[in-house]
N, C-alpha and C positions, 0 to 999 in steps of 0.2 A: 579748663579741662574737665571740671566736674560736669558742666553743662554738656559737653561733648560726650563724655561717658554715659550720661543719662540718656541723651539722643540715641546713642547706640543701642542701649538697653532696651529702650522703647521701640526702636525699629527692628530689634533682632527677630521677634515672632513673625513679623510681616516678611522679613527676608527669608526666614526658615520656611514659611508657607509657600513663598514664590518658587524657591528652589525645590521644595517637595512636590509641587505640581509639575515642574519640569522632570524631576526624577521619576514620578509616577508615569508621565506620558512616555518617557524613553523606555522604561521597563515594559510599558503596555506594548509598544511597538516591536521591541527587540526580544522580549523574552515571554510575556503572557500570551500574545497571539501564536507564536510558534508552539508553545506548550499546549494551547487549545487544540490546534490542528493534530498534534501528536496524539492527544488523549482521544479526539474524535476518529482518528485513523484505527484505533484499537477495535472499535466496533465495526468499522468497514472491512478490515482485513480478516477479523475472527481468528480463531485458534488454529484451525487447519489441523492436518495430519502430520505426524512426526516426519521429518525428511529421512528417506532410507538412503539418500544419496551422501556423499562425502564433500565437505566444504572444500572448494578450490581456493576461494579467496572471499573476503567480505568487504564492501565498499560502503564507507559511512560519510554522510554529509551533515553538517550542522550549522546553526547559527546561534549567536549568543551576544553577551556584552562583556566588555573588558574595562576592568577598573584598577587604576594605577596605585601602587603602594611604593612611596619613596620620600625625597626630601621636600618637594614643592607641595605645599598644602598639608604637611603633616601637622602643623600647629593652627590650621584654619578652623573656625568655628563651624564651617560647612563641611558635611561628611563628604567622603571620597566618592560615595554613590550618586552625588550630585554631578559628576563628570563622567559617566559611563560613555562608552562608544561602542558601535557595533562591530562584530567580527565574524568570520566564518571559517570553517575548518572542513578538511576533506582527508581522509585516511584510508589506506589498504591494509587490511588485517588478515593474518593467516593463523588458524587455530592449530595449535600444537596437540592439545587434548581438550578434554571437557572444561578443565579449569584454567589452562594457560594459553595465551596468544601472544604474538608480537605483531607490531604495526608500524607502518611508515606514515608520518603525520605532517600535514601541511595547515598552517594557520595564518591568516592574514586580517588586518584591521587597524585600529587606532587606539592610542592610549593618550590621555589629556588630564590636566589638573590646573586649577586656578586658586589663588589665595584672595579671600574676601572677608568683608564684615569685621575688619579690625584695623586700628590705626598704627599698630606697631609691627606690621609685616611689611616686607619689601613689595608685595603685590605681584609676586612672579605668576607667570602663566607659560603653558606650552602645550603642544600637541604634536604627536610623533606617529607616523605610520610605522607599523611593524610587519615584518614578514619572517616566518619561522618554519623551519623543516627539520624533522628529526625522527628518531626511532624510540619505541617504548615497549614496554612489557606489561601485560595485563593478568591479573589474578581474578578469576570469577569464582564467586562463592556459590557454585550451582548446587551442591549437594548430590543426593543419588536419584531423586525423583522428578528431575527435569521441572523445576518450579517456573511459573510465569513471570515472577519478579526476581532478578537476580542482582545482588550487591557486587560491586567490583571496586578494585583499587588498581592504579597503574602508576609506573614511574618510568623515566626516560631521560634522553639527552638530546638537546636541539641546537641548531645554529640559528642565531637571531640577528637581524638587520633592523637598524632603527635610524631615524633622522629627526630630532626635535626642532620644531619651530615654535616662534612666539608671535602673540598678537601685540605688536609694538607700535603700529602706525595705524591711523585713522584711514577712512576711505579716501582722503585726499593726499595720503602719504605723509602726513605730519605726525610727529611722535606724541605719545600719550605721556602725561606728567601725573604721577600718583602723589597726592598730598597727604599729610599726616592726619587730616580730618577724615580720611576715607574716600574723598572725592577723586575724580580723575578730570584734569583741566588741560587747557592748551599752552600753558606757560609753566615754568619751573616753580616750586615751592619756595619762594622768597617774600620778604616782607612787602616790598613795593608792588609785586605782582598780585597781592591780595585784592587789589582794587581793580585790576584789569583782567585777570585770568577768568575765562569762561569754562563752564562745566561742559564736558564732552561725553558722549556714550560710546563704549567700545562697539566694534562691528563684529568681534569675534571671528575674524579671519587671520589665521596664523600665518602670516606672509613672510616673517623675518627668520631665516635660518639662525639657529642658536649656536654660538661657539664659546670655547673657554679660552681666554686670552693667556692664560698661564699654562694650558695643557691642550695640546692638539690630539684629542682622544679619538679612539677607533669608534666607528659607528656600527660596529658589528661585535658579537660576543657569544658566548656559550650560555645556555639556559638549561635548567633542570625542572621539567614539569612534573608535578605530583598531583594525581587526580583520585578523586572518591566520586561514586555515582552509583546508579541503578540501571540495569537493563531490563526492558519489558518486552518479553516474547509476544510478538504479534501473529505468529504463524511459523511455519517450516522455513520461511526464508527472510522474514522481516523482523526487526527489532526497533524498538524506540529506546533512546537513552537520555537520561537527566544527569548532567555532571557538573562538578566544580573543580577546576584546575588552577592551582597556584604555581606560577613560573618564577622560580629563583633564578636570577641573572648574575653573571660575574662581572658587573659594571655598575658604577654609581652615577653613570651619565645618561640615563634614559630621559631625564628631566633637564639635562644641562647643568645640574648642580651637584657638586661634590661636598656633602656635608655630614657623612656618617657611613652606615652600612650600605651595602649593594641594594639596588632597586629591585623591584619585582611587580607582578601584576596578576590579577585573577581573570579567569575566563569562565563564565557562568553560561552554559550552553544546553540546548535540546537538540538531538540529532536522530536520523533514521539510518538504519543499517540494512543493506540488502546483501544476502548470501548467494554467491555464485556457486552452484553445486555441480558435481560430476557423479558418475555411477560408481557404485561399489565394486570391488574386485569380483565378488561373485557374480554380479550382473555382467561384467565385462567378460567373464569366462562363459557364460551363457550365449552371449551374442557371438563370441569368437567360435563357439561349437556348432553354430547353425550352419547347415549346408544350403546356402541360398541358391545354388545352381539347380538343386533338386527341387526347391520350392518353385523356382521360376518355371522349370519344365514339368511340373507334375500336372497330372490329369486324374483326380481321385475318382470321379464318377464316369470315367471312360466315354465321355460324350464328345470328344474331339476338340473341347475348348479347354486351354490351360487354366488350371486353378487361379493363377494371378488375374485372369480376365473373366473367369466364370463368375457371373452374378447370381446364378442359382446352383450352387453346388450340391451335390447328392442326388441329382436326378436319376430315376430308374434307367435301366439298360434299354428298354423297349421305348422309351420316350424320344421323339424327334425334338432337337433343340435348335434355337436360332443361333445367330453369330455370337450372342451374349451367354450362351449356355442355358436360356431358360426354356422350358417345354412350349411348344408352339400350340397357340390356341387360335384355331382358324376363325371360329365365330365369335370371338372376343367376348364370350360369356363368363370369363373367370375360371372356367374348367379346362385344363390342358386336353389335348386331342386325346392322349393315350387313356384318359379317365372319363372322357365325354360320351356317354351313351346316347346322345342326340347331338352329333357333330356340326349340325347346321341349324341351330337354334335362330330365331327370328332376333333381329337386332333390337337391344333395349328391353327384352322381356327378362323376368326374374326366373332363375332356374335353382334347382337344388344342387347337392354336392356332386351328383352324377351328370350335370349338364342338362337335365330335362327340366322343360318349362313347367312352372308352377302355375297352372291354370286356376281359374276360380272354383272349377269342379274338383280339382285335386285338393285345394285347400279346404274346401267343404268337407271332403271325404275325411281328411285329416282331422278336422275339428269333430266329425262324428266319431272316428275310431277313438279319439282320445277321451270322449265323453266327459269333457271338462271345458266348458267355454271360457274359463279364465286362463287357460294355458294353451288354446288352439293357436295354430299357426296364423289363422286369419286375425286374432287378437294381437299377435306380435307385430304384424304389419300395421295395425292400427297404431300400436305404440311407436312403431318407426315413423309413421307420418306425424304424430304428435311431436316426437323429438325433432324432425326436420322443421317444424314450425317454431319450436321454442327449444333450441339445443341447450343442453347443460350436462355437465359430468354427474351432478346430483341426481338428475332424472334417470340417467343410465344406471346409477347404483341402485335407485329404488326398484328398477326393473329387474336388475340382476338378483336382488334380495327376494322379491317375489317369486322369481323363477326357481331359486334354491329351496324356498318353502314349499312350493308346489311339488318339486321332485322328491320331497321327503315322503310323500304319499305314495305307497307302492302301486295304487291304482292309477296314478298319473304318469307312469313311466312312458317317455317318448323317446322313439328311436333317435339316436344322436345323429346330427348331421356332420359330415366330414368336412374339415376345415379345408377350403380351397387350397391348391399346391403353393400358390404365390402368396397366400396370406398366412402360411404356417409360421413364418418368422415371428409373427405377432403372439404366437402362443409361447410364451417365454417360459412357463413351467412344464410344457409339453403334456399337459393332462387332456388335450382334446377339446377343451372348452375355453372360449375367449371371455375374459372378464373386463369390466370397465377400467380397472386398474392397468391391465395389459394394453388396453387401447391407449390410455394416456401415456404409458411408457413408450409405445410404439411411435406416437405422435412427437414426443420429445426427442426420440432417436432420429426420426426423419428430419427435424429441424437442424439438429447438431450434426447431421451427416454421418452418423455411426451405422446406418443401415441404408441398403439400397431400396428405396420405397418411392412411390409416387402419390400425388394428391388424389387420383383416381383410386388408387388401392385403398387409401384411407377411407373414402366414401363407401367403398364395397365392403370394407372391414366393419364399418358401423352398421351397414345394413345387415351383414352376416350375424352380428351381435344379437339383432332382434329375431333373426331367423332360426337360429340354433335352439 
């Protein structure tokens, strides 16, 4: 016996190390990896703006590990965290106010426990699937300033179903025999079998349904979950949650052993919450007060095209428009006919805001009148050509700053060129001057579809930037 105890003492560090590696591996797959993705998602989602809507319901999905607390393994030298099992949860939550909510919860997974590394234990083992559904109430310690990290506690009641099974047979269907020396063999622990029994290795398949010969116990019970955790706000509609829930049950048979108080288990989890939101009462009242019939039949500029179909609202009364409500431009020079002083310009020529061709003679005259070669129209066209060869927002910004500096000199005042009608949407601040920032904003709006614009208009807008 002394040599046996010495052997156990010498092998204990190795046994503990092996089990620790298994524990770390399980924790890595079932807890560390989900936590890593949750923390990474904080940067991906950002903080966002506060939701103006009211929560309809919140949906939470999580994954974690289950740890059994009961009779089997209570005296084992190997900790309970050596036998963690994965579990997942889903819940539907309704906020009562800023600090309280109620939820409907669903949990599914497995619990398990073995007895090892001692020669005076019966070497019991079990694994049981569990399914649990219930209600709980949550108190959020939110405070007044809407913090990013919110501690919370919760309590509830659930209905739990379980079904313990044991690993009692090897892969060939033969029973295991646990000997007092801590070994597992194919024959009972008797004197004569000492010479014939062979060591066997467990397959860790829990194939045998466990029962109590003295009590045909129920395989369902009531559980009381008690939770503590933190909620991390990822934005107006997303939260991350880290929580620890202890489930106290009203049965001592989760492990098929009745030897004391009732059994329980821990669920350590990470989860994500998505808030499904609706409009506030004020927003609903605003929408209900809108007269959509008037909007559908309205024609604000009186051009004969209803506002709902008018792509160029606000056209003057004297302007002839096409089916889209935009002023007609017969010579396609970018200047509508009602503003065009040269209605039949040659195709592809440059024109000013009045639709008149900008010939080399006119540009030379403009340069002469300005008496400043650095700001002449001809020099702007040279800048335009340089931009076409090597386009960049930085280059446009430089030209814009140069032009602003030039205009500060009273001697360099240049008559402003009127922005063509179909390009005026790009003058976001309505100051009659197109800036590089306004061009960038117009291009962004073109791609997200928030304005009606074409690629050809963007090219003409950039040309106009150098002309103005």
